[in-house]
N, C-alpha and C positions, 0 to 999 in steps of 0.2 A: 642344751637348752632346757630350762625348767618347764615342767608341764604337769598338769593334773591327769592322772591315769583314769581309766574308765571306772575304777572302783573308788575314786575319790582320794587317792593317795597322791600327795605332792612328790614329784620326782625332781631331784636336784642333781644335775650333771656335775661331775668333778673334773677339774683340769689340773695338769701339771706341765711344766716346761720340758719339752723333749724335742730336740736335744737341749742339754743345759747350755746356758750362755757361756761364751768363751771368756767373758769378763763382766764384772758388775760395774765397771767404770768406763766412761768415754769422755775424754777431755776433762772438764771440771764438773762433770755430773756423775753421781754415784746412785745406783739403784739399791734399795733396801726392801726387806719383806717380800711379799708376793710378787712384786715387780721384778725382783732378782731371782727368786727361787720358789715359785708357787709349787705347793705340794698337796697331795691328798691329805685329808684330816686324820689319817689312821694313827698317827703318833701323837696328835694333840700338841704339836710344836709350832704351828704356823705363826701365831701372834707373838709367842715367846721369842722366836727367832728374829722377828722384826725388831723387837726391843733389844736383843743382843746385837743386831746390826747397828742400831743407833748408838749403843754404848761403845762398840768397837770403832765406829766412825768418829765419834767424839774423841776417844783416846788417840786415834791416829792423827786427827787434826791438831790436837794439843801437843803431841810429841814430835811431829815431823817439822822439818825446816820450812817446807812450803806445801801448798795444797796438792800439786801433782804427786809429790812423794807420799803425802798422807793417804791419798786415794789409792795409790799402788799398794801401800801397806794394808789398808782396809781390805782390798781385793784379795791379797795373798792370805790374809787371816781368815776371811769369812767364806770365800768361794769353796775351797775343798770341804770344809765342815758341813756347809749347808747342802752342797750337792750330794754328799754322803747321806744326809737325812732325807733328801728328796728320793733317792734310790731306795732307802729303807722303807719309807712310807709307801712307795709304789709296790714294793714286795709285800708288805703287810696287807695292802689293799687287795692284791691279787690272791693272797692266801685266804683272806677273810671271805672273799666272794667266789672262791673256787667251787664249782658244782660237782666236779668229779672227785671221787675218793673222799667223801665227807669225813669218814673216820680218821683218815690220815691228816686231813686239813684241821680237824678239831684237836687232835693230839699235838700237831705242830703249833697251833695257836696257844694251847695251854702251856706248852714248853716256852714259847716266846714270851708269854705274859709272866711266867715264873722267873725266867732269866732276867727279863726287863725289870721286874720288881726287885730282884736281888741286887741288880746293879744300881738302882735308883736309891 
């Protein structure tokens, strides 16, 4: 729940889906974006992944012989990748907000940022 703290700081709670959904598709309905894979903002990928979902869903609908086949293809393509990102964002969140061993936390965050920058 969002709330104003006693020192006037706005606190915004963060949520992610846990456990992850077993499928992003049910019948002729497909979930995309936060509805399918809400994640903490620690990777800065939430809105981007919603756009990638839309592109992949469009590709699947264009390529498949029917809607159910397209939705299955979309689910197979997007669910593993996005669930990996959700886990990674959650890990980054835990590391960034760890209160114990701040020196180790800071070193791990520097390493993660360096490795992430080199990969991107």
